[in-house]
C-alpha positions, 0 to 999 in steps of 0.5 A: 833050359826053359827057365833060361829062355824065360830069364832072358827073355824077362831081361830083353823086356826091362831092357826096352822099358827102360829105354822108354822111359829114359827115351821120354825124358826131358833131355840136355842139349848136347854139349857145345851144341846151341840151336839150328839155323837155315839160310837159302836151301841149307839148315846147319847145326852150331857147334859152340867152342872157346875158340868160335861157333861153327856149324854142321851142314844137317839138312837140304831143301834144294832142286838138287842139281849142281850144289855148292856147298856153303862156306858160312851159313848166317856169317858163321864158317861150315866146317863139315857135314852131318852124316846123310845128309845128302843121302838119296835125295837125286842130286844131279850133276856137280858137287863143290866143296868149298875152303874151310870144310874139315869134315865130310860125314859118313854116306853124306852124298851117297846114293844120288846121280852125281857126275862131279866132285870138285874141291876148292884150290886151298885143298890142293896145299898139303897141310890143309886137311880134309877127312871124308867118311866112309861112303860119303861117295858111294853109288853115283855117276862119277867119272873122274875123281881127283883126290885133293893131297889135304886128304890121307886116308881114302876110307872104306866104300867112299867110291864104291858103285859109281862110273870112275874111269880115271882117278888122281892119288896123290902121294899124302894118301898112306891108306885105301880102305876097304872097297873104296872103289869098289864096281867101278871102270878103272882100266889103269892105277897109278899107286905111289911110293907112300903108300902102305896099306891098300885093304880088300876089295878096293880095286876088284869089279873094275877093268885094270890091266895096268898097275903102277905101284911101290914098294912092300904096299900091304894088300887085302887082309886076311879074315878069320872066317873067309880066309885071305881077302885080295885087293885087285881082281885076277890074281894080282895080290898074289902075283906081287906078293910071289914077285917080293912086293917089288916096286914097278909097272905090272900088266894083265894081258887077259890070262896072267900078269907081267912085271916091269921093276924099277 
């Protein structure tokens, strides 16, 4: 047993030395990535493709108030952000997402003081695809969110720990991830008929007393260690399933749920 521990320790040391060696070696540029450019308050990394050059935002040096994401940097189209580019920067006020953005990366705007989130009118077109990755806007002060139809999945933790009282969920969305709206101030939620899955914790930690929902939506998730994890508080998941997962409006009177079916 003691020999096995020594053998494991030596293996870990060898792996660590190998990592240090390769990290010190000259690295080839990331395939398809060419250079870093700056303009105004932003820096971006250029992505070179056969269909033209694009840019991903990777740095910001502005005053942190009412940020308008640039649609171009030095004439090169900006298609998204790299992970955590605005994370914890003390940003206040609003964020405006322009036409042409295709991806907002993991925790891109998380843990700031953002109170407003606005999208270009172009995202109102259902075919204008926009991917917003997990926790991108978590830990802010958003009060109202209107998600554009170009979004098809509300990712895990996307708007967790805000102050959201009103949210518009378009019928383009078929899945809401874990903890997506955890710890907000929602009182009423409308889930359209195209919704298929709502992950565990998605609407927990709110004050929801009225839910309009379609038929057959899968709620929560079964965890092998923790058992059934629910999407809503106050036993709504169990009540919805008990009533046959039927479409309708469900209301909570402070002690129990009631259903009015379509």
